[in-house]
Structure formats: C-alpha cells, structure tokens
N, C-alpha and C positions, 0 to 999 in steps of 0.2 A: 605466616599468619598473615594477614593481609594486611595495610594498614591505612588507615582512614582517610581517603579524600577528597577535593570537592571539583565537582565541571559543572558544570554549565551548557545546560541545549540549550539551542536555538532552534524554534520551526515555524510556519507561518503558518496561517490560520484553517488550516484545513487536514480532515482527517488523514487524507493520505502523507502527511507530515508531521502530522503529532502522536498519530498512532506508533510508527515506529520508534519518535520519539520518546514518546509513555513504558512500550516495552525495556526500553538499554536503560530507561532512568530505573526503572521495577530489577530490573539487574545488580548496576549499582549500589541503589540503595538497600537487594540483599547480603551484596558482600561486604554494608559497613559502611559504603561512602555515604556522601553526602553532599546532592541535586540539586538545582534552582533553573527554571525554566524561564527560558527569553521567549514571547511570545504577541501575538494584537488582540482588541479585547474577544473577536472569534476562536480565539486556540484556548484563550482563559475562558470561554460559555461552555465548551464541549462537553458534557456529562463525564460522570465515573474513572479521569484521567489527571494524571498530577494531585493528587486530594492529601500525598503524603510530599511534598515538595515546596518551596517557595517557587512562586509563577512572582515573571516582574512583569511585564505590560511597556511595551516602551513603542516610539514611534516606527512606523518601518513606508519610508520614501517608495513606492510604485513607477517604473520609472515603462513609462509605456511610449507610443510611436510620438505621438505629438508630444513636438515638444515644449508649447506649450505649459508644460506637464512638470515638463525638468524642474525649473527653480524651484519648487514646494517639494517637487520630490528628492531633489537633492540636503535642502532644509531641514526635512524630516529626518532621512538618514544619517546629516550630521547631527541633529540631535542624541536618538538615539544610541552615537557613537560615544557623547557624550556619557551619558548616562551608561555607558553598558563600562567605559573604563569606570565610572564610581560603582555599580557594583562589584567590578575587580576590586578594587582595593578593600573594601571589607568582605567579599565573603573570597577572596583569592584564590583562584580555583585551581588548579593545575593542569587543565584542558576546556577549554570550550569545540561547542563540536554543532556544528549548520545542518539541520535536514530537509535542509531547501523553503525557498517560500522570503518573499519579502523581507518580511521579519527575522535572518537567519543572517540579513547582508552585518549590520550596525552592528552586533554582536562578534562577530566573526571580526570586521574593520575593528571595534573596542581593544580585543586582544590579541591584530596583530600589530596594532599601537602598542600597546604592550607586555607583550616580548611573548605570550605566554602562546606556550602548541595547538595549535589546529585543527582539526580535521571536518572534512564534509562527508557525506552521506547519500548520496544519490538514489533513488527508491526505484526509478523506472529507469530503461531504458536508452533513454534521452540523455543525455545532460544538462539540466536546467538550467534556469539561464543566471540564476546568483552563482549557482557554484558553477558554473563556466569563467563566473567573473574574479572571483575568485579562487579556485583548480588549481594555477602557476602560485599561489604564495603560500595554502596549510603547507601543512607537517604529511597529510595522511586524507587519504579516497578514498568511501569505501564505497562501493556501489556491488548491485543487486542481481547484475545479468554479469554473464565471463567474457560479453560484447558490446560495450556500449557508446552511443553515436555522437562524438561530438566531444568525446575527449580523445582529447591529444595526445599521442601515443611519444614525449616527450616524456610524459607524468607516469612514463608504467611501471616506472620505479617505487612508486610510491602509493599502488592503487595496490586494495587487496579487495576480495571478491569475499565477501558477508553474505550477500542475500538480505530480506526483508525480515523483520521482526515480525511474527505474527503470535497470537491469544495461547497462553496454557492448554486453552481448553479446544483448541485445532491443533495445540502440535499432539495432544493426545491422541488423535485419531488417526496418526502414524502408524502407529504401533497396533491396531486392527486393519483385521482383514475385509476387502471389499465388498461390499452389503449380497447375501447369496441370491443373486439370477436364473432363472430359468423359465422356458419358455410359456412355463404358465401365474409367474407369478408376481405381484405388483411391480409395477415399470416407474420410479419413484423419478419427478422432473424437478429439481431445482428451478425458477427461472429466479433470477436479483440484477439489479441495474443499476445497483452505485447506490450510495445513500440516501440519492430523492426515487431512485428507480429510474425509468425511460421508458416515454412514453411511444418508440419506436416496439421497443417490448412489446409490451402492451396492447399496439394492435398488432403483430405480425406472426409471435408465436400462438397465440387461442387457435389464429387461422391456418397456420402453419400442421397441426398438432390436428386438427379434423382433414388432415389430409392423408393420417398414415391407414395405412392398410386397417382394417378391422382391429384382426386381431391386434393391434401388437392398442390398441388406442383405446381398447376396453379394459387396455390392463392398467393403463395411463394411472397418475394421483399427485398432481401438481399442486406445487408451491408456488404461490408468485408474489413478488415484491411490488406494489404499485403504486404511481403517482394518485396522489385523493382523487380527484380530476378524469383517471380511466375507470378507478377500482369499480366503479355500479359494471359500468359497460364490461367488462370486465369478465366481473361475475356471473351476467344476463348471461353471457357472450355461453361460460362453460358450462354453465347450470341448462341450454338448448342441447347441449351436444353431450350430453351424458357425463362429464367431465368429470370427477372429483375434483378441486380446487378449491387451497387455504390459499386466503389472499390478505396481504395487508399493506399500510402504505410501509412500513416499521416494523424488523423484525429479529426481537431482542434475543432471540438465541439460536443465531445462525450457525455455530458447528453444531448443534444439536440436527439442525437439517440437513446439514450436509454432510455429516456422519450416515446419515440414512441414504441418502443420493446417488440415484446409479447416471443420474447427464447430471451437468448444471448448464444451466444457459445464461449468458453473462457476457459485460463491458471488457475492457482488459487491459484496469486502473491495477495500481502495483500489489496493494493489498487481497484484494481478485485473487492476483496470479500464484501469491504466497500464500495464502491459505492455503489452495489446490491442488498448488504442487505439493505444497506440505502432508495434505493429507493423501492424495493422491486419487481425485476428481478428473475422471475424462469433461469434457468442457467445447462446446459449440460456443466463441468469442467472435463477442462483434465490437470489434473499436467502436470510438469516438472517435468521430471522424476529427469535430472541432476542442479536442487537444492539442493543448500546445507543443510543436514540432510532430505531432500526429504521432507521440510516442508511445500508445496504446497498441498502440498497429505494431512495432513496432519489442512493447513488452510481449507480444504475441508470441512472437515467432520462436524464441529456444520451446516452448513447451510443443506449439506447432508442429516443430520440425522434428521432435525427440517422440512427434507420432498418439503422446499426449491430449493434445485439439483440435480442431477444429475452426479455422477462422472464416469470419464469413463479412466480407467487408459492407460497412454499412449502405452503400449504394448497389449490392445485390442481396444486399437481405431480404424475399421476400417468401411469403408461405411457403412457394414452391421451395426456391432452393431450401430451405429451410427443415422440410419436409422429407428433401432424396438425401439433405444432409446428415437426417433422424437415421432412416430408416439403414444407412448403411452400416450407422453402428451399435445398432439395437438389433440389426435381424440377420449381421451375418455375425455365426457364433464363435462365442471370443474376444467377440470385437472390443468390448465396450470393457471385459476386464484387462486386454492387451495395453488399452488405453489405459486404463487406473493405473497399469504398475509404469507402465511408459511416462506418467506424468511427476507422481511420487520418486521416479529417477529422478528429475526435475526437481525437487524443494532440496529447501537449505534449513532446515530448523533452530538452524543452531546461531541463528543469526543476533538476539541479540545476547546473544554469551560470548560467543566472537566480537562484534564490538565494545563488549563490554571490556573487553584482551585486548581490543587498541586500542583502544581506550586507556587502556594504565599502564601501555609501556610507552605511551607520548608524555616526554619529562620527566619519565623515573626509571624511565634503558630505554636503548633505542629499541628502534622501530622491529619488526622481527620482521622476515622477508615477505610468510606468508600465517597472515594468527589462524588462518580458521583449523577448524580443527572436522575431518567432514565423521554426518551419524548417523546410522541408520536411520519471560519473556522479563492543608499550611495556608500558609497566609498569605495572600493573591497581593503582591501591590502595583495601584495603576502607576507607574508611572511618566504618562502619557505626556503628562500637562506639568513636569518640571521645566523648569526651559532650560536649556542645555550651557 
C-alpha cells in the first residue's frame, strides 16, 4: 500500500513549465499523496490545471544581463526562499521538485536550506538557466532527452531519462493506428505555432501549400492556429486557393486534431515534441530562433535524426523550401507512415509515472539507478506580499 506523503512542485509561469508539473501532480495525487504548487502570478492564472492542489504565489527574481536589476532580483529570491521555508514548516514535504523557470529557484533554495530532498526536471534538450545553477546541489536530475546540452558529465550518476509528461488524451493516441492515407484520400495537415500561434507560419505555410502539385493540393485539408491579427488574411488566402481550412487563434481539442493529422507543421517546443512523439505523428519543425540558448533546435534533433521529422531553420523557411519538403514526405510511397513509426519510437509516454516513481524514491529509499520502465499524467495563497 502506498504511504501518503507531501510533495512541493515549483514551476515558472509558462505552459512549458506548468503543464509537465501539473501532469506529475495528477499522478502523485492519484497515488494518494498531497501536492502543493509554488509559482508566480502568471502560473496561477493558467486555467484548468492545479485545481485540486494548494497553489502558493511567491516572488521570484529574474537575473537579467543588466547588473542594475541584480539587487532587486536577489532581494526577491531571498524573500521567496524565506516564504518557502515557512511553507516547509507547515506542509512538511517529503521532497521538492523544480520544473524550471525563476519561481522554482526560491522553493529549491528553501528545501536545500532545510535539508529536504530535491530534484529538478528539464523539459528541453538544453539545461535551463535555473536548473544549471542548481544541478550540482539537487539529489536527482530528470531529463526529457538522452542528451542534454549544458548538463555536466560529472552529474551523470544522478541523471534519469524521464521524458516530458503529456495529457492522457494524447497518450491514448499511442495505441491507435496512423490515419489511413491513399493517393485519393484527404490529406490532413495540422499547423500549430505554440500557445500564441506564429506569424511566420501564417505567412509561409499558405504560400507553400499553393506550390504543391495540383493532385496533392486538391486533397489538402488544413487546420491552422493563427494570431488574431493574421487570421482574416490567412482565411482569405486559403479561400482563394480553394483549400478547405479550419482556422482559430486557440484550439482546445489539440489531441483530437492530432489524432487525425497526417502531417504536423510546428515550432519545436518541448511539449509539442512530446505530444508528436507520443502520438507518432510526422512533422516539419521550424525552431524558434529566439528561444533561450536555441533550445528548440536542440529539441528537434532527436526526432529529426530518427527520421520522424524534418527541421527547417527559420532563416531557410520559405514557401519553396516548405513545398519541397512536403512533397518528399507526402508523395514518396510509405514515407509518411515510416516517419510516423520513427516519431513514435522517440516517444516516452510514461513520463509522469516515471517522474512520480523517482520522487517517491527520494528521501524514502535510495534513489534507483534508473526508474524508467519502457512502455509501447484548491486554494490559491498569494504570499508575494508577505515580508521575508
């Protein structure tokens, strides 16, 4: 029988940090444990997650390149650390885990000061700034990729390949067949640009599709996420090309759309890659060049090298290049099905379970060498105004 324990999960206020944390929280609570979240005001406002857990909003100083910001950032970090230690006194966590982002730092520093076991989870293929600062002091490091840049080899003994947790609806797609595709059937393309869409996709994708051979173009059915300022222009373009297109600024049923997609055109965020590989969907990836440490390019590498995706740098992402790559994937017999199989092979669908296993092992029993089992996811307390 599982023993009920308490865990603190700390995450920055973006979906890239919060969604994996939420998936692990759901897994821990399903096992009978109690969970508290530490985040900032942005994270607390993300709808539909952490509804059943305590949510604590704490200050988190951001260390920028401008030295003038450092005193204020340090003051906020120390205030958050003090508040985290007060939370530790009352909540008495078995372990504290950080999912990246500046709000994770005070919680982890507080746990280290109190002698509480700690772990970090890195969603990207490049170790993030906060995780780099704390990697040497935590008890365990969970990664989403077998190779993570900026992660020192001297930490290998405490590194565990976990993957990125995905939604249960996406996980269910793993056992479904790739959508049937013949030379006469509808060819479904899903275009997603992250939570806010991507203007370059709105500019390049319609023009690129217009350059495809007529026989292929007439079979297209496009579902595309667009920014609000782009959507009318993109809708008009598709109408002029007589390509059926479903456009929206936000899709709340991405798993369903992913389920029937034959090809996905997307950025290379960690959550996007986790869902593509879990479901086994081939993709054309355009990494965001401004991403910190160019981590999206690193994220795309595993899936691309496996043959499940083609990566186009933003500098080379033109309508001509897109049309060329799409023809290679869509018109060679069996190419898409083969790419789908190779993408599927990169998936780590049990990341939430394996992360929960790792956290249960910390502070309760020796950390196992590799917890991964390979297989075919309240009340809000704003403490930011409390003096340290």
